C-alpha positions in Angstrom: 43.5 98.2 140.7 45.3 101.1 142.3 47.4 103.2 140.0 49.2 106.5 140.4 51.7 108.6 138.5 54.8 109.2 140.6 57.0 112.2 140.0 60.2 112.8 141.8 61.4 116.4 142.2 65.0 116.9 143.4 67.2 119.9 143.7 69.6 121.8 146.1 68.2 123.6 149.1 66.4 126.9 148.3 66.4 126.3 144.6 62.6 126.9 144.5 61.3 123.3 144.4 58.2 124.0 146.6 57.3 127.1 144.6 57.6 125.3 141.3 55.5 122.4 142.5 52.8 124.8 143.7 52.7 126.7 140.4 52.7 123.4 138.5 49.7 122.2 140.4 47.9 125.5 139.9 48.6 125.4 136.2 46.4 122.3 135.6 42.6 122.6 136.1 41.4 120.3 138.8 44.9 119.1 139.6 44.7 119.9 143.3 42.0 117.3 143.9 44.0 114.7 142.0 47.5 115.2 143.4 49.2 114.7 146.7 52.7 115.9 147.7 55.2 114.4 150.2 58.2 116.5 151.3 61.3 114.6 152.5 63.6 116.6 154.7 66.1 116.2 157.5 65.4 118.0 160.8 62.5 120.3 160.0 60.4 121.7 157.2 57.8 124.4 156.8 56.8 123.4 153.3 53.7 121.5 154.3 52.3 124.8 155.6 52.9 126.4 152.2 51.1 123.6 150.4 48.2 123.8 152.8 48.0 127.5 152.2 47.3 126.8 148.6 44.9 124.0 149.2 47.3 121.2 148.3 47.2 117.9 150.3 50.7 117.1 151.6 52.6 115.3 154.2 56.2 115.6 155.5 58.8 112.9 156.3 61.7 113.9 158.5 64.8 111.7 158.2 66.4 112.9 161.5 69.9 111.5 161.6 69.4 109.3 158.6 70.3 110.2 155.0 67.1 111.8 153.6 67.4 109.9 150.3 67.9 106.5 152.1 64.8 107.5 154.1 62.9 108.2 150.9 63.7 104.7 149.5 62.7 103.1 152.7 59.3 104.9 152.8 58.2 105.3 149.2 56.0 102.2 149.4 54.1 103.6 152.3 53.8 107.0 150.4 52.3 105.3 147.4 49.8 103.4 149.6 48.8 106.8 151.1 48.2 108.1 147.6 46.2 105.0 146.7 44.1 105.4 149.8 43.4 109.1 148.9 42.5 108.0 145.3 45.1 110.4 143.9 46.1 110.1 140.3 49.4 111.8 140.9 52.0 111.7 143.7 54.8 114.3 143.7 57.8 113.7 146.1 60.1 116.6 146.9 63.6 115.8 148.1 65.6 117.4 150.9 68.3 118.2 148.3 71.1 117.9 150.8 73.3 115.6 148.7 74.2 116.2 145.0 75.7 112.7 144.7 72.5 110.7 145.2 69.0 111.5 144.2 65.7 109.6 144.6 65.0 109.2 140.9 63.2 106.0 140.0 63.3 104.1 136.7 60.2 104.7 134.4 58.9 107.4 136.8 59.2 111.1 135.7 62.3 112.6 137.3 62.6 116.4 137.6 65.7 118.3 138.7 65.4 122.0 139.8 68.4 124.3 139.8 68.8 127.9 140.8 70.3 130.3 138.2 71.9 132.3 141.1 73.6 129.3 142.6 76.8 129.7 140.6 77.8 129.2 137.0 79.5 125.9 137.7 76.7 124.4 139.9 75.6 122.0 137.1 79.1 120.5 136.9 79.1 119.9 140.7 75.7 118.2 140.6 75.6 114.4 140.3 72.8 111.9 139.3 70.2 114.4 140.6 70.9 116.3 137.4 72.5 113.8 135.1 69.7 111.2 135.2 66.7 113.7 135.3 64.1 113.6 132.5 63.3 117.3 132.8 65.5 120.1 134.2 63.9 123.3 135.6 65.9 126.5 136.1 64.5 129.1 138.5 65.4 132.7 139.3 66.6 133.2 135.7 64.7 136.5 135.7 67.4 137.9 138.0 70.2 137.3 135.6 71.1 138.4 132.0 70.2 136.5 128.9 73.9 135.7 128.4 74.1 134.2 132.0 70.9 132.1 131.3 72.4 130.7 128.1 75.8 129.9 129.8 73.9 128.1 132.6 71.9 126.2 130.1 75.1 125.2 128.3 76.6 123.9 131.6 73.5 121.9 132.3 73.6 120.3 128.8 77.2 119.4 129.4 76.0 117.1 132.2 72.7 116.0 130.8 72.5 116.1 127.0 69.0 114.6 126.6 66.7 116.3 129.0 64.8 119.5 128.0 65.6 122.6 130.0 62.7 124.7 131.2 62.9 128.2 132.7 60.1 128.7 135.3 59.4 131.7 137.5 58.5 130.4 140.9 56.7 133.7 141.8 54.6 134.3 138.8 54.4 130.7 137.6 55.5 131.6 134.1 56.6 128.4 132.3 54.9 126.0 134.7 52.4 125.0 132.0 55.3 123.5 130.0 56.3 121.3 132.9 52.6 120.3 133.2 52.7 118.7 129.7 55.5 116.3 130.9 53.5 115.5 134.1 50.4 114.6 132.1 52.3 112.3 129.8 54.2 110.5 132.6 53.8 106.8 133.4 51.7 105.3 136.2 52.8 102.7 138.8 50.5 100.1 140.3 53.1 97.9 142.0 55.7 99.6 144.2 57.8 96.4 144.4 58.6 96.7 140.7 60.3 100.1 141.2 64.1 100.5 141.0 66.4 103.4 141.6 68.1 104.9 138.5 71.4 105.1 140.4 72.8 103.3 143.4 73.1 105.1 146.8 76.6 106.1 148.1 78.6 103.3 149.7 78.3 103.1 153.5 78.7 101.9 156.3 81.4 103.6 158.4 82.0 104.1 162.1 80.5 107.6 161.9 77.3 106.2 160.4 77.0 104.2 163.5 77.4 107.1 165.9 81.1 107.4 166.4 82.2 111.0 167.3 86.0 110.6 168.0 88.4 111.7 165.2 91.3 109.6 164.2 92.3 106.5 162.2 91.9 104.3 165.3 88.2 105.0 165.3 87.5 104.6 161.6 86.0 101.3 160.5 84.0 100.1 157.6 84.1 101.9 154.2 86.5 104.9 154.2 88.4 106.8 151.6 91.6 108.8 152.3 92.6 112.0 150.5 95.8 111.9 148.4 98.0 114.8 149.2 
């Protein structure tokens, strides 16, 4: 029977997701041969080149004009089949990170959220289910701020997610990646993709702009819309 541990890694653009994943894989002996990575992005991505450079097997999925997280949900079954065919024990998916409202976290599968300590002190408060429903939260670039700023950022994170441990990982040196590795090794496996469920529903759609409308104005707005109150 095919079985694989699926780990979802989400976070805003340029938060250091790829670097953390590389350092994580390098921190576990023999992990490169057991693990595959799939990067979900929108229009283009150079991350597969980075993974290849470090001897990590990876693939890239480009959503084009679709929401990358909707694209993820529509393709995760095929991704798992790819991992099974490669006899991988682990599959790590990396999100595009374009939307803080929705995140491709799955029930019972380890969910990791990565935030950048330089992104702004209130970034955690602006981040939705990507952070709130994560099992582990990783903070990068904390070596570039003071201890006080690190602690305030941690406090802001814990205001949003009170249960998940917060790990500080250096994406350049890999310091702290071994702590994340312990969560990876203890994570659950999946052998039936049809049993998977999202931890949070995707945003409501469909509107005229989802269908390709380009004209602006109420006359051209159909479907689900919300108006600002001024």
